[in-house]
C-alpha positions as CSV (number, residue, x, y, z in Angstrom):
1,M,35.3,95.1,54.9
2,S,35.8,94.3,51.2
3,A,36.2,90.6,51.1
4,Q,34.8,90.0,54.5
5,R,31.3,89.2,55.5
6,K,29.2,92.3,56.4
7,I,26.9,91.6,59.3
8,I,24.5,94.1,60.8
9,H,22.8,93.5,64.2
10,I,19.8,95.7,64.7
11,D,18.3,96.0,68.2
12,C,15.3,98.2,68.8
13,D,15.7,100.3,71.9
14,C,13.5,99.3,74.9
15,F,11.1,98.0,72.3
16,F,7.9,97.3,74.2
17,A,8.3,100.6,76.2
18,A,9.1,102.4,73.0
19,V,5.9,101.3,71.3
20,E,4.0,102.4,74.4
21,M,5.6,105.8,74.4
22,R,5.0,106.2,70.7
23,D,1.3,105.5,71.1
24,N,1.0,107.5,74.4
25,P,3.2,110.6,74.0
26,A,2.4,111.7,77.6
27,W,4.5,108.7,78.8
28,R,7.7,109.8,77.1
29,D,9.1,111.8,79.9
30,I,8.2,109.6,82.9
31,P,9.7,106.3,84.1
32,L,7.8,103.6,82.3
33,A,7.9,99.8,82.3
34,V,5.9,97.1,80.6
35,G,5.1,94.1,82.8
36,G,2.9,92.5,85.4
37,Q,1.5,94.2,88.5
38,P,3.3,93.6,91.8
39,G,0.2,92.2,93.4
40,Q,0.2,89.4,90.8
41,R,3.8,88.5,91.3
42,G,4.5,90.5,88.1
43,V,7.9,90.8,86.4
44,I,9.2,93.7,84.3
45,S,9.5,92.8,80.7
46,T,11.3,96.0,79.7
47,C,11.5,99.6,80.7
48,N,12.5,102.9,79.2
49,Y,15.9,104.5,79.8
50,L,14.5,107.0,82.3
51,A,13.4,104.1,84.5
52,R,16.8,102.4,84.1
53,R,18.4,105.4,85.8
54,F,16.7,104.2,89.0
55,G,18.1,100.7,88.6
56,V,14.9,99.1,87.1
57,K,15.7,96.4,84.6
58,S,14.2,93.5,82.7
59,A,13.3,90.3,84.6
60,M,13.1,92.3,87.9
61,P,10.0,91.7,90.1
62,S,7.6,94.6,89.7
63,S,7.5,95.0,93.5
64,L,11.2,95.6,93.6
65,A,11.0,98.0,90.6
66,L,8.5,100.1,92.4
67,R,10.6,100.3,95.5
68,L,13.5,101.5,93.5
69,C,11.3,104.0,91.5
70,P,8.0,104.7,93.3
71,Q,6.8,106.9,90.5
72,L,7.3,104.1,87.9
73,L,4.3,103.5,85.7
74,I,3.8,99.8,84.9
75,V,1.5,99.0,81.9
76,P,0.4,95.6,80.7
77,S,1.8,94.0,77.5
78,D,0.0,94.5,74.2
79,F,1.6,92.0,71.9
80,A,-0.8,92.7,69.0
81,R,0.8,96.2,68.7
82,Y,4.3,94.9,69.4
83,R,4.0,92.3,66.6
84,A,2.6,94.9,64.2
85,A,5.6,97.2,65.0
86,S,8.0,94.2,64.6
87,Q,6.5,93.4,61.2
88,A,7.0,97.0,60.1
89,V,10.6,96.9,61.2
90,H,11.2,93.7,59.3
91,T,9.7,95.3,56.2
92,V,12.5,97.8,56.4
93,F,15.1,95.0,56.7
94,Q,13.8,93.4,53.5
95,R,14.7,96.4,51.4
96,Y,18.4,95.7,52.0
97,T,18.8,91.9,52.1
98,S,16.9,88.6,52.1
99,L,19.3,87.1,54.6
100,I,17.6,88.1,57.8
101,E,17.8,86.1,61.0
102,P,15.3,87.2,63.7
103,L,16.3,86.7,67.3
104,S,13.1,88.1,68.8
105,L,10.4,90.6,67.9
106,D,12.9,93.5,68.3
107,E,16.3,92.3,67.0
108,A,17.8,90.5,64.0
109,Y,21.0,89.8,62.2
110,L,21.2,91.0,58.6
111,D,23.9,89.8,56.2
112,V,24.4,92.6,53.7
113,S,27.6,91.1,52.1
114,G,27.6,92.0,48.4
115,Q,24.5,94.2,48.5
116,P,24.5,97.2,46.1
117,H,22.9,99.7,48.5
118,C,24.9,102.7,49.7
119,Q,27.8,101.7,47.4
120,G,28.1,98.5,49.5
121,S,28.8,100.3,52.8
122,A,27.3,98.3,55.7
123,S,27.6,101.4,57.9
124,L,25.6,103.5,55.6
125,M,23.0,100.8,55.2
126,A,22.7,100.5,59.0
127,A,22.2,104.3,59.3
128,E,19.5,104.2,56.6
129,I,17.7,101.3,58.2
130,R,17.7,103.1,61.6
131,A,16.4,106.3,60.0
132,A,13.6,104.4,58.3
133,I,12.6,102.7,61.5
134,R,12.6,106.0,63.3
135,N,10.5,107.7,60.5
136,E,8.2,104.9,59.5
137,V,7.7,102.9,62.8
138,G,8.2,105.8,65.2
139,I,10.8,104.1,67.5
140,T,14.6,104.0,67.6
141,A,17.0,101.2,67.0
142,S,20.7,100.7,67.5
143,A,23.1,98.8,65.2
144,G,26.3,97.0,65.3
145,I,28.3,96.3,62.1
146,A,31.1,93.7,62.1
147,P,32.6,90.8,60.1
148,N,30.6,88.2,62.2
149,K,27.5,87.8,64.3
150,F,29.3,87.7,67.7
151,L,31.0,91.0,67.2
152,A,28.0,92.7,65.5
153,K,25.7,91.8,68.5
154,I,28.3,93.3,71.0
155,A,28.7,96.4,68.8
156,S,25.0,97.1,68.7
157,D,25.1,97.7,72.4
158,W,28.1,100.0,72.3
159,H,26.2,103.3,71.5
160,K,22.7,102.5,72.8
161,P,20.2,104.0,72.5
162,D,19.8,105.2,69.0
163,G,23.4,104.8,67.9
164,Q,25.6,102.4,65.9
165,F,29.2,101.1,66.1
166,L,31.5,99.6,63.5
167,V,34.1,97.0,64.2
168,R,36.4,96.8,61.1
169,P,38.3,93.6,60.3
170,Q,41.6,95.3,61.1
171,D,40.2,96.4,64.5
172,V,38.9,93.0,65.7
173,A,42.0,92.0,67.6
174,D,42.2,95.2,69.6
175,F,38.4,95.3,70.1
176,V,38.2,91.8,71.5
177,R,41.3,91.9,73.6
178,V,39.7,94.2,76.2
179,L,36.2,92.7,76.2
180,P,35.1,91.4,79.6
181,V,34.5,87.7,79.6
182,E,30.8,88.4,80.3
183,K,30.4,89.5,76.7
184,I,31.2,86.1,75.4
185,W,28.1,84.3,74.1
186,G,27.2,81.5,76.5
187,V,29.1,83.0,79.5
188,G,26.6,83.8,82.2
189,E,27.0,85.2,85.6
190,V,28.1,81.9,87.2
191,T,30.6,80.9,84.5
192,A,32.0,84.5,84.5
193,G,32.6,84.2,88.2
194,K,34.5,80.9,87.8
195,L,36.6,82.3,85.0
196,K,37.5,85.3,87.1
197,L,38.5,83.1,90.0
198,Q,41.0,81.5,87.6
199,G,42.4,85.0,86.6
200,F,40.4,85.4,83.3
201,H,38.7,88.8,83.4
202,T,39.0,89.7,79.7
203,C,39.1,88.0,76.3
204,G,42.8,89.0,76.2
205,D,43.3,86.9,79.4
206,L,41.7,83.9,77.8
207,Q,43.9,84.3,74.7
208,R,46.9,83.1,76.8
209,L,45.5,79.6,76.8
210,E,46.0,77.3,73.8
211,L,43.1,75.2,72.4
212,L,44.2,72.0,74.1
213,E,44.3,73.7,77.5
214,M,40.9,75.3,76.8
215,L,39.5,71.9,76.1
216,R,41.1,70.3,79.1
217,R,39.7,73.0,81.4
218,F,36.3,73.7,79.9
219,G,35.4,70.6,77.9
220,K,33.4,71.1,74.6
221,F,32.7,74.7,75.6
222,G,36.5,75.3,75.5
223,K,36.5,75.4,71.7
224,N,33.8,78.1,71.7
225,L,35.7,80.1,74.3
226,Y,38.9,79.8,72.3
227,E,37.4,81.1,69.1
228,L,35.1,83.8,70.5
229,A,37.9,85.2,72.8
230,R,39.7,85.8,69.5
231,G,36.7,87.3,67.7
232,I,36.2,84.2,65.5
233,D,32.6,83.3,64.7
234,H,31.9,81.3,61.5
235,R,28.1,81.1,62.1
236,A,26.1,82.1,59.0
237,V,23.0,84.3,59.1
238,H,20.1,82.0,58.5
239,N,16.5,82.9,57.8
240,D,15.0,79.4,57.6
241,H,15.3,78.1,61.2
242,E,12.5,75.8,62.4
243,R,12.7,75.6,66.2
244,K,11.3,72.9,68.4
245,S,11.5,74.3,71.9
246,V,11.6,77.4,74.1
247,S,13.3,77.2,77.4
248,V,14.8,79.1,80.3
249,E,17.3,77.9,82.9
250,E,19.2,79.2,85.9
251,T,22.6,78.1,87.3
252,Y,22.7,78.8,91.1
253,N,25.7,80.3,92.9
254,R,24.9,77.9,95.7
255,D,23.5,74.5,95.2
256,L,19.8,74.0,96.1
257,P,20.0,71.5,98.9
258,N,16.7,69.7,98.6
259,L,13.3,69.5,96.8
260,A,11.8,72.2,98.8
261,A,14.5,74.7,97.8
262,C,14.0,73.7,94.2
263,R,10.3,74.2,94.5
264,A,10.9,77.7,95.8
265,E,12.7,78.6,92.6
266,L,10.0,77.3,90.2
267,P,7.7,80.4,90.2
268,E,10.4,82.7,88.9
269,L,11.4,80.3,86.2
270,I,7.8,79.8,85.0
271,T,7.3,83.6,84.9
272,R,10.5,84.0,82.8
273,L,9.3,81.2,80.5
274,R,5.9,82.9,80.1
275,D,7.6,86.1,79.2
276,R,9.9,84.4,76.7
277,L,7.0,82.7,75.0
278,R,5.1,86.0,74.7
279,R,8.2,87.6,73.1
280,A,8.2,84.6,70.6
281,G,4.6,85.4,69.7
282,D,2.9,82.8,72.0
283,P,3.6,79.8,69.7
284,P,1.4,76.8,70.5
285,F,3.2,73.9,72.3
286,R,2.6,70.3,72.9
287,G,4.8,69.4,75.8
288,V,6.3,70.7,79.0
289,N,9.7,69.7,80.4
290,I,12.0,70.3,83.3
291,K,15.7,69.9,83.3
292,I,17.8,69.3,86.5
293,K,21.5,69.3,86.7
294,F,22.8,67.9,90.1
295,A,25.8,69.1,92.0
296,D,27.9,66.1,90.6
297,F,27.0,67.4,87.1
298,S,24.8,64.5,86.3
299,Q,21.5,65.7,84.8
300,T,18.0,64.5,83.9
301,T,15.0,65.8,81.9
302,V,11.4,65.0,82.6
303,E,8.7,65.8,80.0
304,T,4.9,65.4,79.7
305,V,2.3,66.2,77.1
306,A,0.7,69.5,77.9
307,Q,-0.6,72.6,76.1
308,L,-0.7,75.0,79.1
309,L,1.9,76.0,81.6
310,D,0.4,74.5,84.7
311,E,2.4,75.0,87.9
312,N,1.1,71.8,89.5
313,V,2.2,69.8,86.4
314,I,5.6,71.3,86.4
315,D,5.9,70.8,90.2
316,S,5.2,67.1,89.6
317,L,7.9,66.9,86.9
318,L,10.3,68.5,89.3
319,A,9.5,65.9,92.0
320,T,10.0,63.1,89.6
321,G,13.3,64.4,88.3
322,F,14.7,65.2,91.7
323,A,14.0,61.7,92.9
324,R,16.2,60.3,90.2
325,G,19.3,62.0,91.7
326,N,18.1,62.9,95.3
327,R,21.1,65.3,95.8
328,P,21.8,69.0,95.7
329,V,20.9,70.8,92.5
330,R,23.1,73.4,90.7
331,L,20.8,74.1,87.7
332,L,17.1,74.1,87.0
333,G,15.4,74.6,83.6
334,V,11.8,74.8,82.4
335,G,10.8,74.6,78.8
336,V,8.1,73.7,76.3
337,R,8.2,71.6,73.1
338,L,6.6,73.5,70.3
339,Q,4.0,72.2,67.9
340,E,5.4,70.8,64.7
341,A,6.4,73.3,62.0
342,Q,6.5,76.3,64.4
343,R,8.9,79.0,63.3
344,V,10.2,81.2,66.1
345,P,13.2,83.4,66.3
346,Q,16.4,81.3,66.4
347,Q,17.7,82.3,69.8
348,L,14.5,81.5,71.6
349,Q,15.1,77.8,71.1
350,L,18.2,78.1,73.3
351,F,18.1,77.9,77.1
352,D,17.9,81.4,78.6
353,I,21.1,81.0,80.6
354,S,21.3,84.5,82.1
355,A,19.4,85.7,85.1
356,H,19.5,89.2,83.5
357,D,17.9,88.6,80.2
358,N,17.6,92.1,78.7
359,A,14.2,91.5,77.0
360,A,13.2,94.0,74.4
361,G,16.3,96.0,75.2
């Protein structure tokens, strides 16, 4: 990776659950989840790997998780301890580079290009970082090492938990060719389904299309698809992002036919937004908004001044927005506008486009 950028993506393994197991050793050998209780319409924030064997996963209703794994222990979140652990992890990062881009409490990109540590080997640096996190913070982390952010993030998931994977520049073409389209940033479940209906199952399949055809079929997103399907990602690692909003959204496999159907989806969206805000450190906000994309792809956004997530207020925004189109809805989003000068992890500004957001993975 001599003249190439050297990007490391570090992702702590089942972060919230890992902190709980560290502080409560008796929980290490039992199925464990962090989240809300089922009687309070709780949702799983994350779970340990033992619980995942039963099918428990992030963003799952706690009631369903307990049906899948009756012996599951669900404990409430303790974000003071999670933030302290996150700060300790970032202290380790700072020994290797100042170019650190946090994505959430438990993951970050590091640009170690040109750094003198470990004779300049990004792989050795990643191994040292992971060892320091294990020894000093008491949890494990996985790492991906690659010439760009897109590939590094995918690689960090390759040998989870407590492992790392290197994508060398000369291996990029072969590595990307067999990647499922779901691995492409911005391709959620619905988009992946549509791509597969057109015969595109892997990045190699997408590579058959030229850029102009990509743009014709997929609009502006076509350029991203064209580049990422070839392992191209020019985004730099930034550590100075000032974000203005935190949002979640869902594209539905079947259009929601009326306002009542839209209202039925609001509680889950609000729960996911609350969880996403907690993961961002509960930043103060000054406005709440709802985004609606109708079946004809027209869309509208309604916003009001607010400092709390009030379901009645959000329901009123939904009714106002729905009346503007008064037709079936394919996408709903709920978000908040942060107070000025609030710094939160970069990715948390973007809409959470997946129904399977692997929080604190």
